[in-house]
N, C-alpha and C positions, 0 to 999 in steps of 0.2 A: 504493497501500501504504498504510494507517492503523498508524504507528509506536506502543506501547505506552509511558507515558510512561516504565518504566526504560530504555526504549532511549534516546529523548529526551534524558536525564540524562546516558546514557551517554554519547551523540554528544556533548552539550556540555559534557563534562568533559575530555572527550576531544579538542574541539577550540581549549579554554581553554591543557591541557596543549600542546598544541605550538607555543601561540601566542609561548608563554612560554616556550620550547626556549631555548636559544643555538645549538645544533644544527640544521643546514640540516635541512628537514623533512618529511614522505618519507610520502607519502600510495599504500597498495596498496588498488585495488578487482579481488577477485577471487572471483565464487564459491562458491571454492573453500578453504578459507583452507588448507587443508594444502600447496599452491601457494605460496598469499602468505607463508607460515611459515617457505618457504623460501629462497624471496626474501626477506624477515625477516636470517633467519643468515644470510646471501652476506653483508647489509650490515653486521650486524653483532657479527660473527666475527671473537671477539678482539681488539675492540672495552676490556674490563675489564680489559684486559694490555696497553694504553696501544696493541697493533699496528697499529690503524688509520690511515691520515693524516687521513684525516676521519671523525667519527662524527655519526649518523646517526643524527635522533629517529624514527620512527616509530611508523605507526597502519595497521591494519590496516580494511576496510571489507568486508562481504560484497553489500553492497542495495546497485546502482545508483545509486537517489536518494538514496543519502545522499552523493554525490557535493558537488553540489548544496549542499549548505548548507557545505562548507570554502568550496567553488570561491567560496561570496559572502560571505565570511568576509574567502575571500585574505588567508589563512594557511600554504600549502601553499609549499614551493619549489617538489619533482621527483614529479610526480602515474608510478605505476605502472600502466595498466590493460590487462589480461586485456579479452581479443576477446568473445571466445564468452559470450556473460552471458545470464542469466535474468530475469525482470525478474515484473509483478505482472497482466505480458496475456503474460509471451511463457516458458509453464515447460517451453520445448525451448530450448536455448540459441543462439544466435542472433547472428553476429556483427555484426551491424546494427546492434545494442543499444551496445558497446563501439565501433565508430565512431561512435557522433550522443558520446557521449562525446570521446569525443577535438574535435572538430569546435568543444563548446561550449568547450572546456578552452583550445584554442589559441583560439578568436575572445576568448575573457575575459582570457586570465591572462598573462600572460609569466611562469608556471612553465614548469621544463623535465618532456619529455613522454616519457615511455618505452612503446609498446607491449611485453603483459607473452605470450607465447602459445604453445599447441601445434601450431602450423601453419607448415611448413616456411617463413624466410622469406623467401626466393627467391619462394615464391609468396605473402603476405600484404606485405611491407616498401614496393614501390613503392605500391603503396595507402594504406599505412597512411602513410607518411611523405606525399604527398603532402595526405592531408587536414589535415595539421600535427602529427605527432608528431616529436619531434626523435629520437629510436631503437627496435631493433628487438630486443630480445631475446629468444628463443626457450626455452618453461620443456626443463628438467634442462641448462641451460649452468654451464658451468662456477663455481663460489663465486669463485673466484676472480679471474675474466672476469667478471662478472656487477660486483661491487664496485668495480674498475675502471673499468669503462664509465661509469656512477653519476657514481664521484667525478670523470668526466675533463666528463660531463654538464653537475654543477654546478660545476665551474668554468669554464667556459664563460660558466655565468646569471649567474654574477659575475663574470665580467668585463666585459659589456655590458652590467651595471643601470648602472655606473656614467655612459653616455651614454645612455640610456636614461631616467634622475635627466635628461637633461639640457630634456626637453620642459618639466619646472615652471619654467622660463625665463619662456617665456610666458604660463603659467598666469594666464586673467583680459583680453590680448586682445581685440578684439573684430573681427570680420571682417562681408560681407556679399556670401553665395557668392548669385548669382542675389538669388533675394526673399528668402533667409531670410539670419536675422543668429547668425553663430557668436561664442561666448564660451569662447579654450580655459579646457580645465577642465571645460566639461560637458561634457554627453551631451545635451543637449535645441535642437535651433534651434528659431526663432519667424522668423515674416515680423511684416510690419505688423498683416496682421489679424487678429493673435494665432494662428493656427494654430501651432502641435508639432509635430513630428516629434523620436524618440529614437534612437539611435545604438547600439551593442553596442562597449565600449572599447577595440575594435583597432578597429572605425572612426577617434571617434574620435583614436585616435593616430597611423589615415593621415590625416586629415583636419586633427589639429590641424599634423603634418605638410610636408601638401599646401600650408598656407595662409600659412606662415611660410619655406617653404624657396625658395630664390634663384630663383626662373621656376616655380617648383608644379611643379615638375617631379618624375615618384620611376621607378626602374625595379623588375623584379626584386627582382637582384640590394642595391641601394641598399630594397629594402623590407626583406628580410630582413636583411639586417643590423641597419637606425640605429631598423626599425620594431618589427621582433619580436623580431631579436638571436636569431636560426633563423638556423641555416646555409640554402644554397637549395640542394631536389632536383631532378631530373633530370624535366624537365615540370610541373614549383609554380604552381599555376594561384590560388595562397590571394591573391599580388593581383588579379587578372581573374576571381577569386569575393565578395574587397569592390568594387574595382571599379561592380561589377556590381549590388550591391545599396546605393550611393552613391547609385548614378542612379536606381536603382524610388523610393527614399522618399526623392530630392532633388527629385526630378522633371526636367522639360526646363529648367528659368529656370537650372541650374545645368550645363553646359557641364563634360565630360569625357573628352578626346581621343588616340586611342590615337596614339602616335606610330610613328618604324618604328622604333627601338630595343626595344623590346618595353615599351614604358611610358607612360609617360599623363600629359596637363597638365592642371594646374586650370585651367577661361580665366575671368575677369573675376572677376576676388578684387581687394576693399578692403578695407584701415582703416582702422575708424573714428576717430575724435576723435584723427586725427594733424595 
């Protein structure tokens, strides 16, 4: 869908406002503005009287494609995503649109992620959480409960960020993995022939962790805690999916073997310049 200049200007202005805000930044995506505003009121109710333990800066978007601008600019602390959405190619609301957005956010951001849906939690929650969401809130939930759960998620995000920042201590270290050279901090690997392969932010976070951790091993619990900064859920397949993508991108020269402990080990890792 092509946006008019006015809409683009509004998005740019809103993004700058969020980026400059001192409060936790929440972005709500819902093609029903009334529902989005109900969630916003739950977060901001009483803030003018100082009753909220956390004050939020909230932005609402109603078009699915708008989400990617904010995601690229990395200015959001918590995303709230409706599952059933419409877009330029899908005029009838379809939860696959929301599911794809959830996967994209979880793969490229360490922001908190909440699914906000009209479908019963028991029906949709396990699938959404497996895709990468941190929490699931049904529409119509009491505002006080919404407020409490968003604050709880924000505190979990804040708690884990110091440990996630420790990855920067390894920036610019260079490793040889199979035929590839990997520089921590770069999302592009190269080989001696000049071939290049790009990896996503989450793939980079996982690979950086694997090359620097002792024995180059990781399991699901360690991955969720130290790489994603999220809780692990039953039948969580996020680590398996990322390993599969890395194997596909890096090819046969890189060996990532499965362990009996439901984890993985990266073989043939050598740090260069030591």
